[in-house]
C-alpha positions as CSV (number, residue, x, y, z in Angstrom):
1,M,15.8,-5.8,-79.5
2,G,13.5,-9.1,-80.9
3,A,14.3,-8.0,-84.2
4,H,18.5,-8.3,-83.6
5,F,17.9,-11.8,-82.3
6,F,15.8,-12.4,-85.7
7,I,18.8,-10.6,-87.6
8,D,21.1,-12.6,-85.8
9,Q,20.0,-15.7,-86.9
10,F,21.0,-15.4,-90.6
11,K,24.9,-15.9,-89.9
12,G,25.7,-18.8,-92.4
13,Y,22.3,-18.8,-93.6
14,N,22.1,-20.1,-97.1
15,T,20.2,-21.5,-99.9
16,S,19.8,-25.0,-98.3
17,S,18.5,-22.9,-95.1
18,F,15.9,-21.3,-96.7
19,K,14.8,-24.4,-98.6
20,K,13.9,-26.1,-95.3
21,D,12.8,-22.7,-94.2
22,L,10.5,-22.9,-97.3
23,V,9.1,-25.7,-96.5
24,A,8.4,-25.7,-93.1
25,G,6.7,-22.8,-93.2
26,T,4.5,-24.1,-95.9
27,I,3.6,-26.8,-94.0
28,V,2.9,-25.4,-90.8
29,G,0.5,-22.6,-92.6
30,I,-1.4,-25.3,-94.4
31,I,-1.9,-26.9,-90.8
32,A,-2.9,-23.4,-89.3
33,I,-5.8,-22.3,-91.4
34,P,-8.2,-24.6,-90.3
35,L,-7.2,-24.3,-86.8
36,G,-7.3,-20.3,-86.7
37,M,-10.7,-20.6,-88.5
38,A,-11.9,-23.6,-85.9
39,F,-10.6,-21.9,-83.5
40,A,-12.3,-17.9,-84.3
41,I,-15.4,-20.0,-84.5
42,A,-15.1,-21.9,-81.2
43,V,-14.6,-18.6,-79.5
44,G,-18.2,-17.2,-80.9
45,V,-16.8,-14.7,-83.3
46,K,-16.2,-15.0,-87.2
47,P,-13.7,-17.3,-88.9
48,E,-11.9,-14.7,-90.7
49,Y,-10.9,-13.1,-87.1
50,G,-9.0,-16.5,-86.7
51,I,-7.1,-15.8,-90.0
52,Y,-6.4,-12.0,-89.5
53,T,-4.6,-13.4,-86.1
54,T,-2.7,-16.2,-87.8
55,I,-1.1,-13.6,-90.2
56,I,-0.6,-10.7,-88.2
57,A,1.3,-12.6,-84.6
58,G,2.7,-15.5,-86.7
59,I,5.1,-12.7,-88.4
60,V,5.3,-10.4,-85.5
61,V,6.4,-13.0,-82.9
62,A,8.4,-14.4,-85.8
63,V,10.5,-11.1,-86.0
64,F,10.4,-10.1,-82.4
65,G,9.9,-13.0,-80.4
66,G,12.8,-15.0,-78.3
67,S,12.6,-18.4,-80.3
68,R,13.8,-19.2,-83.8
69,F,11.0,-22.1,-84.0
70,Q,7.6,-20.5,-82.3
71,I,4.7,-20.3,-84.5
72,A,1.9,-18.0,-82.4
73,G,-1.7,-17.8,-83.2
74,P,-5.2,-18.8,-82.0
75,T,-4.9,-21.4,-79.8
76,G,-7.0,-23.9,-77.9
77,A,-5.7,-22.9,-74.7
78,F,-8.1,-19.4,-75.1
79,V,-11.1,-20.9,-76.3
80,P,-13.0,-20.9,-72.5
81,I,-11.9,-17.3,-71.8
82,L,-12.3,-15.5,-74.9
83,L,-15.7,-17.3,-75.4
84,G,-16.3,-16.0,-72.1
85,V,-15.2,-12.3,-73.1
86,T,-17.2,-12.5,-76.2
87,M,-20.5,-13.7,-74.4
88,Q,-20.6,-11.2,-72.0
89,Y,-18.7,-8.2,-73.5
90,G,-19.0,-8.4,-77.2
91,Y,-16.2,-8.7,-80.1
92,E,-15.4,-4.7,-80.0
93,N,-14.5,-5.2,-76.0
94,L,-12.5,-8.8,-76.6
95,L,-10.2,-6.8,-79.4
96,I,-9.8,-4.3,-76.4
97,A,-9.2,-7.0,-74.1
98,G,-6.6,-8.8,-76.4
99,F,-5.1,-5.3,-76.9
100,M,-4.5,-4.6,-72.8
101,A,-3.2,-8.2,-72.4
102,G,-0.4,-7.3,-74.9
103,V,0.6,-4.1,-73.3
104,M,0.8,-6.1,-70.1
105,L,2.8,-8.9,-72.1
106,L,5.1,-6.3,-73.1
107,L,5.4,-5.0,-69.7
108,M,6.3,-8.7,-68.1
109,G,9.2,-8.6,-71.0
110,L,10.5,-5.3,-70.3
111,L,10.3,-5.9,-66.3
112,R,12.3,-9.2,-67.6
113,L,9.4,-11.6,-65.6
114,G,9.8,-14.1,-67.9
115,S,12.2,-16.8,-66.0
116,Y,9.1,-16.6,-63.1
117,I,6.0,-17.0,-64.8
118,K,8.1,-20.9,-65.6
119,F,7.6,-21.6,-61.8
120,I,4.0,-21.9,-61.9
121,P,3.2,-25.4,-61.0
122,R,2.8,-28.7,-63.5
123,S,-0.1,-29.8,-61.9
124,V,-1.8,-26.1,-62.0
125,T,-0.4,-26.4,-66.0
126,I,-2.0,-29.9,-66.7
127,G,-4.9,-29.4,-64.4
128,F,-6.4,-26.3,-66.4
129,T,-5.0,-27.7,-69.7
130,S,-7.2,-31.1,-69.3
131,G,-10.2,-28.7,-68.2
132,I,-9.6,-26.2,-71.2
133,A,-9.3,-29.7,-73.3
134,V,-13.2,-31.1,-72.0
135,I,-14.5,-27.6,-72.5
136,I,-13.5,-27.6,-76.2
137,F,-14.3,-31.2,-76.5
138,T,-18.1,-30.5,-75.4
139,G,-18.6,-27.2,-77.1
140,Q,-17.8,-28.9,-80.3
141,V,-20.4,-31.5,-79.4
142,G,-23.5,-29.7,-81.4
143,N,-21.5,-29.0,-84.5
144,F,-20.6,-32.6,-85.0
145,L,-24.0,-33.4,-84.5
146,G,-25.4,-30.7,-86.6
147,L,-27.8,-29.7,-83.8
148,K,-30.2,-27.1,-84.4
149,D,-31.3,-23.8,-82.4
150,L,-28.2,-24.5,-80.2
151,Q,-27.6,-21.5,-77.7
152,S,-24.2,-21.7,-76.4
153,H,-23.5,-20.7,-72.7
154,E,-20.9,-19.6,-70.4
155,L,-20.8,-22.4,-67.9
156,F,-20.1,-26.1,-68.6
157,I,-23.4,-27.9,-67.5
158,H,-25.4,-25.2,-69.3
159,N,-23.8,-26.2,-72.4
160,V,-24.4,-29.9,-71.3
161,R,-28.3,-29.5,-70.7
162,E,-28.4,-27.8,-74.2
163,I,-27.0,-30.3,-76.0
164,A,-29.3,-32.7,-74.2
165,A,-32.5,-31.0,-75.0
166,Q,-31.3,-30.5,-78.1
167,A,-29.8,-34.0,-79.3
168,H,-33.2,-35.0,-81.1
169,T,-32.6,-32.6,-83.9
170,W,-29.1,-34.3,-84.7
171,N,-27.9,-34.4,-88.6
172,P,-27.2,-37.2,-90.2
173,Y,-25.6,-35.5,-93.2
174,A,-23.4,-33.7,-90.6
175,V,-22.5,-36.5,-88.7
176,I,-21.1,-38.5,-91.9
177,I,-19.3,-35.2,-92.7
178,A,-17.5,-35.2,-89.5
179,L,-16.6,-38.5,-89.0
180,I,-15.3,-38.6,-92.4
181,S,-13.3,-35.8,-91.3
182,L,-12.1,-37.7,-88.4
183,A,-11.0,-40.0,-90.3
184,L,-9.0,-38.3,-92.6
185,I,-7.2,-36.3,-89.9
186,L,-6.0,-39.7,-88.2
187,L,-5.4,-41.4,-91.6
188,T,-3.5,-38.9,-93.4
189,P,-0.1,-38.4,-91.3
190,R,0.1,-42.7,-91.2
191,L,-0.1,-42.7,-95.3
192,F,1.4,-39.0,-96.2
193,P,3.6,-38.3,-93.1
194,K,4.2,-34.7,-94.6
195,V,0.6,-33.9,-95.8
196,P,-1.6,-32.1,-93.1
197,G,-4.6,-34.0,-91.9
198,S,-6.9,-31.4,-90.7
199,F,-6.2,-29.6,-94.5
200,I,-6.9,-32.7,-96.2
201,A,-10.3,-33.3,-94.2
202,I,-11.1,-29.7,-95.1
203,L,-10.8,-30.2,-98.8
204,V,-12.6,-33.5,-99.1
205,S,-15.5,-33.0,-96.8
206,T,-15.9,-29.4,-98.6
207,V,-16.5,-31.3,-102.0
208,L,-18.5,-33.9,-100.5
209,A,-20.8,-31.9,-99.0
210,V,-21.0,-29.6,-102.3
211,V,-21.3,-32.7,-104.4
212,F,-23.6,-34.9,-102.2
213,F,-25.3,-33.1,-99.4
214,D,-25.6,-29.3,-101.0
215,G,-28.2,-27.3,-98.4
216,K,-28.4,-30.4,-96.1
217,L,-26.1,-29.3,-93.2
218,A,-25.0,-26.4,-91.6
219,T,-21.7,-24.4,-93.4
220,I,-19.4,-21.7,-93.0
221,G,-21.6,-19.5,-95.4
222,S,-24.5,-20.8,-93.8
223,E,-23.6,-19.3,-90.4
224,F,-21.1,-16.7,-91.0
225,G,-21.7,-15.6,-94.6
226,G,-18.8,-15.4,-97.3
227,I,-14.5,-15.0,-95.9
228,P,-13.1,-12.0,-97.3
229,N,-10.3,-12.5,-99.3
230,T,-8.5,-9.6,-98.0
231,L,-6.9,-8.0,-94.4
232,P,-9.6,-5.4,-93.3
233,G,-8.1,-1.9,-92.4
234,I,-6.8,-0.5,-89.7
235,Q,-8.6,0.1,-86.7
236,M,-7.3,1.6,-83.5
237,P,-9.1,-0.2,-80.3
238,Q,-11.2,2.7,-78.3
239,L,-9.6,2.6,-74.7
240,T,-11.6,4.7,-72.4
241,V,-11.2,4.0,-68.2
242,D,-14.7,2.4,-68.1
243,R,-13.9,0.0,-70.4
244,I,-9.8,-0.7,-68.7
245,K,-11.7,-1.1,-65.3
246,M,-14.3,-3.3,-67.0
247,L,-11.6,-5.9,-68.6
248,I,-9.1,-5.5,-66.4
249,Q,-9.5,-8.9,-65.0
250,P,-10.3,-10.8,-68.5
251,A,-7.0,-9.0,-69.7
252,F,-4.8,-10.2,-67.4
253,I,-6.0,-13.7,-67.3
254,I,-5.9,-13.5,-71.1
255,A,-1.9,-12.1,-70.7
256,A,-0.9,-14.8,-68.1
257,L,-2.2,-17.8,-70.0
258,G,-0.4,-16.5,-72.9
259,A,3.0,-15.9,-71.3
260,V,2.4,-19.7,-69.6
261,E,1.6,-20.9,-73.1
262,S,4.1,-19.1,-75.3
263,L,7.1,-20.3,-72.9
264,L,5.9,-23.8,-72.7
265,S,5.7,-23.8,-76.6
266,C,9.5,-22.4,-76.6
267,V,10.4,-25.2,-73.8
268,V,9.2,-28.1,-75.9
269,A,10.8,-26.0,-79.0
270,D,14.1,-26.4,-77.2
271,G,14.0,-29.5,-75.9
272,M,13.4,-30.8,-79.8
273,S,16.4,-29.0,-81.5
274,G,18.4,-28.5,-78.7
275,T,18.4,-24.6,-78.9
276,R,17.6,-21.9,-76.3
277,H,14.9,-19.2,-76.2
278,D,14.5,-16.0,-74.3
279,S,11.8,-15.9,-71.8
280,N,12.1,-12.3,-71.9
281,R,11.9,-11.7,-75.7
282,E,9.3,-14.0,-75.9
283,L,7.0,-11.8,-74.3
284,I,8.0,-8.8,-75.6
285,G,7.4,-10.7,-79.0
286,Q,3.9,-12.0,-77.6
287,G,3.4,-8.3,-76.2
288,L,3.9,-6.9,-79.5
289,A,1.7,-9.4,-81.5
290,N,-1.3,-8.9,-79.5
291,M,-1.0,-5.3,-79.3
292,V,-0.9,-5.2,-83.7
293,A,-3.4,-8.4,-84.0
294,P,-6.9,-6.1,-82.6
295,V,-6.1,-3.5,-85.1
296,F,-6.7,-5.7,-88.0
297,G,-9.8,-7.4,-86.3
298,G,-7.5,-10.1,-84.5
299,I,-8.3,-12.3,-81.5
300,P,-5.6,-13.0,-78.9
301,A,-2.8,-14.9,-79.6
302,T,-0.2,-17.2,-78.2
303,G,2.2,-19.7,-78.7
304,A,0.7,-22.8,-80.1
305,L,2.5,-26.1,-79.1
306,A,1.5,-28.4,-82.2
307,R,1.8,-25.8,-84.7
308,T,5.5,-25.2,-83.2
309,A,6.5,-28.7,-82.8
310,T,5.3,-29.7,-86.4
311,N,7.6,-26.8,-87.3
312,V,10.9,-28.3,-85.5
313,K,10.0,-31.8,-86.9
314,S,9.5,-30.6,-90.7
315,G,13.0,-29.0,-90.8
316,A,12.8,-25.2,-90.0
317,V,16.5,-23.8,-89.4
318,T,15.0,-19.9,-88.6
319,A,12.5,-17.8,-87.4
320,L,11.8,-17.1,-91.5
321,S,9.6,-20.2,-91.3
322,G,7.0,-18.3,-89.0
323,V,7.1,-15.5,-91.5
324,I,6.5,-18.1,-94.4
325,H,3.9,-19.3,-92.7
326,S,2.0,-16.4,-92.2
327,I,2.4,-15.5,-95.7
328,V,0.9,-18.7,-96.7
329,V,-2.3,-18.2,-94.8
330,L,-2.4,-15.1,-96.5
331,V,-1.6,-16.1,-100.4
332,V,-4.0,-19.5,-99.4
333,V,-6.8,-17.5,-98.0
334,M,-6.6,-14.2,-100.8
335,L,-6.7,-16.9,-103.8
336,F,-9.3,-19.6,-101.9
337,A,-11.3,-17.1,-99.5
338,P,-14.5,-17.3,-101.6
339,Y,-14.7,-21.1,-101.6
340,A,-14.5,-21.1,-97.6
341,V,-18.3,-20.6,-97.8
342,H,-19.0,-24.4,-98.3
343,I,-16.5,-26.0,-95.3
344,P,-18.9,-28.1,-93.2
345,M,-19.4,-26.9,-89.6
346,S,-19.2,-30.3,-88.5
347,C,-15.8,-31.0,-90.3
348,L,-14.0,-27.7,-88.6
349,A,-15.9,-29.4,-85.0
350,A,-13.8,-32.8,-86.0
351,V,-10.4,-30.6,-86.1
352,L,-11.6,-28.7,-83.1
353,M,-12.4,-32.3,-81.3
354,L,-8.9,-33.8,-82.1
355,V,-7.5,-30.6,-81.2
356,A,-9.1,-30.7,-78.0
357,W,-7.8,-35.0,-77.2
358,N,-4.5,-34.2,-78.1
359,M,-4.1,-31.2,-75.8
360,N,-5.6,-33.5,-72.7
361,S,-2.5,-34.8,-71.2
362,K,-3.5,-37.8,-70.3
363,R,-0.6,-40.0,-69.2
364,E,0.9,-36.9,-67.3
365,F,-2.6,-36.6,-65.9
366,V,-1.8,-40.1,-64.3
367,H,1.7,-39.6,-63.6
368,I,1.0,-36.9,-61.2
369,L,-1.8,-38.6,-59.6
370,K,0.4,-41.5,-59.0
371,T,3.4,-39.8,-57.9
372,S,2.3,-37.2,-55.6
373,P,-1.3,-37.3,-53.3
374,G,-0.8,-33.6,-52.5
375,D,-0.6,-32.5,-56.5
376,G,-2.9,-34.8,-57.2
377,I,-5.5,-32.7,-55.3
378,V,-4.0,-29.8,-56.8
379,L,-4.1,-31.3,-60.4
380,V,-7.9,-32.3,-59.5
381,T,-9.2,-29.4,-58.1
382,T,-7.7,-26.9,-61.0
383,F,-9.6,-29.6,-63.4
384,L,-12.9,-29.8,-61.6
385,L,-13.1,-25.9,-61.4
386,T,-11.8,-25.0,-64.8
387,V,-14.9,-27.7,-66.0
388,F,-17.5,-26.0,-63.7
389,T,-16.4,-22.5,-63.0
390,N,-13.7,-20.8,-65.1
391,L,-10.0,-20.7,-65.8
392,T,-9.8,-17.3,-63.3
393,V,-11.3,-19.3,-60.2
394,A,-9.3,-22.5,-61.2
395,V,-5.7,-21.0,-61.7
396,Q,-6.1,-18.6,-58.2
397,V,-7.1,-21.7,-56.5
398,G,-4.8,-24.2,-57.7
399,L,-1.8,-22.2,-56.5
400,L,-3.3,-21.1,-53.7
401,L,-3.4,-24.8,-53.2
402,S,0.1,-25.1,-54.4
403,F,1.6,-22.7,-52.1
404,V,-0.1,-24.4,-48.8
405,L,1.3,-27.9,-49.9
406,F,4.8,-26.0,-50.4
407,V,5.0,-24.7,-47.0
408,K,3.9,-27.8,-45.8
409,K,6.8,-30.0,-47.5
410,M,9.2,-27.2,-46.4
411,S,7.6,-27.4,-43.0
412,D,8.0,-30.9,-43.0
413,L,11.7,-30.9,-43.9
414,H,12.3,-29.0,-40.9
415,A,14.0,-30.6,-37.7
416,V,15.0,-29.4,-34.3
417,E,16.6,-31.5,-32.4
418,K,18.8,-31.6,-29.0
419,V,22.0,-33.6,-29.3
420,V,24.8,-34.9,-27.3
421,P,27.9,-36.3,-28.1
422,D,28.9,-39.9,-28.6
423,H,31.8,-40.8,-26.6
424,G,31.6,-44.2,-28.2
425,C,33.1,-42.6,-31.5
426,E,36.6,-41.4,-31.7
427,Q,35.7,-38.3,-33.9
428,R,33.1,-37.4,-30.7
429,R,29.9,-37.7,-33.1
430,L,27.1,-35.9,-31.8
431,V,23.6,-37.9,-31.7
432,A,20.0,-37.7,-30.7
433,G,20.3,-37.1,-27.0
434,E,17.8,-39.9,-26.7
435,K,20.1,-42.7,-28.0
436,V,22.5,-41.9,-25.3
437,P,20.3,-41.5,-22.1
438,G,21.8,-39.7,-18.8
439,R,24.4,-38.1,-20.9
440,D,22.7,-34.9,-21.6
441,C,25.0,-32.0,-19.6
442,P,22.7,-29.3,-17.2
443,Q,24.6,-26.4,-18.1
444,I,24.9,-26.6,-21.9
445,S,22.2,-27.9,-24.3
446,I,23.3,-28.2,-27.8
447,F,20.3,-27.9,-30.8
448,T,20.9,-29.5,-34.3
449,V,18.0,-27.0,-36.4
450,E,17.7,-28.4,-40.4
451,G,15.7,-26.9,-43.3
452,P,14.5,-23.8,-44.2
453,L,13.7,-21.6,-41.5
454,F,11.0,-19.4,-42.9
455,F,7.8,-18.4,-42.0
456,G,6.2,-22.0,-42.3
457,A,8.6,-23.6,-39.8
458,A,9.4,-20.7,-37.5
459,Q,7.0,-21.0,-35.0
460,L,7.5,-24.9,-34.5
461,F,10.9,-23.9,-34.3
462,E,10.3,-21.3,-31.2
463,Q,7.8,-23.9,-29.7
464,R,10.6,-26.3,-29.5
465,L,13.3,-24.2,-28.0
466,M,11.1,-22.5,-25.6
467,A,10.3,-25.2,-24.1
468,I,14.6,-25.9,-23.6
469,I,15.0,-22.6,-22.2
470,N,12.8,-22.8,-19.9
471,L,14.9,-25.4,-18.1
472,K,17.6,-22.7,-18.1
473,P,20.7,-24.1,-18.9
474,K,23.7,-21.8,-18.8
475,V,24.6,-22.1,-22.5
476,L,22.5,-23.0,-25.8
477,I,24.4,-23.7,-28.9
478,L,22.9,-23.8,-32.0
479,R,24.3,-26.1,-34.8
480,L,22.5,-24.2,-37.8
481,G,24.6,-25.2,-40.4
482,G,21.5,-27.6,-41.8
483,V,20.1,-23.9,-42.2
484,P,20.6,-22.9,-46.1
485,F,17.5,-20.1,-45.7
486,L,16.4,-17.5,-43.4
487,D,13.3,-15.1,-44.1
488,A,12.2,-12.2,-42.1
489,T,10.2,-14.4,-40.0
490,G,12.5,-16.6,-39.3
491,E,14.9,-13.9,-38.1
492,N,12.1,-12.4,-36.0
493,Y,11.3,-15.4,-34.4
494,L,15.2,-16.6,-33.6
495,A,15.5,-12.7,-32.0
496,S,12.7,-13.5,-30.0
497,I,14.8,-16.8,-28.8
498,V,18.0,-14.8,-27.7
499,R,16.5,-11.7,-26.1
500,H,14.3,-14.1,-23.8
501,F,17.3,-16.7,-22.9
502,Q,19.4,-13.5,-22.4
503,A,17.3,-12.4,-20.5
504,H,17.4,-15.2,-18.3
505,K,21.2,-14.8,-17.9
506,G,22.1,-17.1,-20.7
507,V,24.6,-17.1,-23.4
508,L,23.9,-18.4,-27.1
509,L,26.4,-19.5,-29.2
510,V,26.0,-20.1,-32.7
511,A,28.0,-23.1,-35.0
512,G,28.3,-23.3,-38.9
513,I,25.8,-21.0,-40.1
514,Q,25.5,-20.7,-43.6
515,E,26.0,-17.5,-45.9
516,Q,22.8,-16.1,-46.5
517,P,21.3,-16.6,-43.1
518,L,24.2,-14.7,-41.3
519,E,23.7,-12.1,-43.8
520,I,20.2,-11.7,-42.9
521,I,21.5,-11.6,-39.2
522,R,24.0,-9.2,-40.1
523,N,21.4,-6.9,-41.7
524,S,18.9,-7.3,-39.2
525,G,21.6,-6.7,-36.4
526,L,20.9,-9.2,-34.6
527,F,24.4,-10.6,-35.1
528,E,25.4,-7.4,-32.8
529,V,23.1,-8.5,-30.4
530,I,24.2,-12.1,-30.0
531,G,27.8,-10.9,-30.1
532,P,30.5,-11.6,-32.9
533,E,32.6,-13.8,-30.3
534,N,30.2,-16.1,-30.2
535,F,29.7,-17.5,-34.1
536,F,31.9,-20.4,-34.5
537,T,32.4,-22.6,-37.4
538,H,32.7,-26.0,-36.0
539,T,30.9,-27.5,-33.2
540,H,33.6,-28.2,-31.2
541,E,35.2,-24.9,-31.1
542,A,31.7,-23.7,-29.5
543,I,31.6,-26.7,-27.5
544,A,34.9,-25.3,-26.2
545,A,34.0,-22.2,-25.6
546,A,30.7,-23.2,-23.7
547,T,32.9,-25.0,-21.2
548,E,34.5,-21.7,-20.3
549,L,31.1,-20.1,-19.2
550,I,29.4,-22.7,-17.3
551,N,29.8,-23.2,-13.3
552,H,32.9,-25.7,-12.8
553,E,31.8,-25.9,-9.4
554,Q,28.7,-27.5,-10.5
555,C,30.5,-29.8,-12.7
556,K,32.9,-31.3,-9.7
557,S,29.5,-32.9,-8.2
558,C,27.9,-33.8,-12.1
559,R,27.9,-37.3,-13.0
560,R,26.3,-37.2,-16.6
561,F,29.8,-37.2,-18.1
562,A,28.6,-35.5,-21.5
563,F,31.8,-34.1,-22.8
564,Q,35.4,-35.9,-22.3
565,E,36.4,-33.2,-20.5
566,C,34.6,-33.3,-18.0
567,G,36.0,-36.9,-16.5
568,G,39.7,-35.2,-16.0
569,L,39.6,-31.6,-15.4
570,S,39.5,-29.6,-12.7
571,A,37.6,-26.3,-12.6
572,E,41.3,-24.8,-12.9
573,E,41.9,-27.3,-16.1
574,L,38.8,-26.3,-17.7
575,T,39.5,-23.2,-17.6
576,V,42.9,-23.3,-19.2
577,A,41.8,-25.8,-21.1
578,S,38.6,-23.8,-22.7
579,Q,41.0,-20.4,-22.9
580,T,43.0,-22.6,-25.6
581,H,40.4,-23.8,-27.1
582,R,38.8,-19.7,-27.3
583,E,42.1,-18.5,-29.3
584,V,41.3,-21.1,-31.8
585,A,37.7,-20.2,-32.4
586,L,36.9,-18.0,-35.3
587,A,35.1,-14.8,-35.1
588,P,32.7,-13.5,-38.3
């Protein structure tokens, strides 16, 4: 399915298009090399595993994914999760968790769940993304300062204490290289917009470290040894029942975060390019990539937002640019891998710290805090839990708080109001009963219901109406035209009201019900309980029918004059008039 999408892009493809894809793919490939190594180091594995991921995932997602601009590979969003898996279970189990996540992503795509994943609240995604940025930034302080004997911990607060305890071991040579790298990353795009700053920083800092500081600061070689200039042999993950049970939770978190991150990247690419991606196809591509990458020793991957945006800005035309990006990475590694041992760790720390800084959506964070207090609570809670506990807890609590907030907002939209006709208006508009005191009919009660009638508001609806039912009006008219949605809980409460009202010998009429609530009522059998003849399109038709059902003798002595018919009609005239209205009333 994805391959057909890949091939369809090449209708009308020409030499000019290929040149654009070649330029874009080359630029993004050069950017991806230092990021691939840096992210691998950040999750506690050898740098070459990040390179393998960049090559394999980049090709698979380009061919089988749902966006023509998506660039896949290791990303910062995965760092805290993968680091935790590596520390707790080891590298081999990290590969198995990645493979399992790939299977889950593939199933999500095949089950067409792509459209639903995008409904995760923005306050949750900004919260955990900002939290991840803080974790990545803090996690690289040790390498930036060149601290010695630094131990990695799973919890943020323990890492902060470790950095503070080893602060006295800082290396001035590492700091100099880190500051130079940071300056080059920031200045290069301004001076040479099409030249990747991180790649220049690595080249310059490596040369400086070899020439002036040889042996005086940590490098990839001193920490991890050499980087192979070939892909590793194929090794299938050793899946067992025990390992699957052990890794099911981290695999699910990897899959969920990978789905969110990749689809968010696709949305950004759509906005920049004016195209539209296929969410389900993208999940299939991401799933296949994460199933294939572990076979070559690669860590979990997802859509890389910054690299994808760079791909669009660089003029990419088709997903071929993603394939070229992977080929560029492979060629560079094959030619220059022996020299990678000289790359300073403090330089890679500067690269990652800047990535973390750019990940932190500061403006949107502040905007959400200013815009909505409820969303602000969700945002801050998710952020703090991501930093001080773990991403699993943070996302679960964030989604739960968002759900509670949503229910409250929907409940606040719900209103049940008693109304009476306003005789001062020619159209006999219905207004709130308290605005026309003493005009409510003792035999007919009319209620307007506004907002969704679902589990969060149904009980309030029942309590309000039950209080009126206990006053025992003869006829109850429910105006349901303002109810767009009715769920099973709402139907259950409505059925309770109907049964209770009918037990008191009352008649319930429904006016203006919408299609979805009517379908629920029909399917549940409540439509027949209420009676098909008691459903009306307009309120005035329901009022006309109600006047036929009330006690006309009681009307003679009533001086409330709730309806226009009350003043000038005898009991017999009321009956005739009501019969006329009944003939025009609409049955379903």
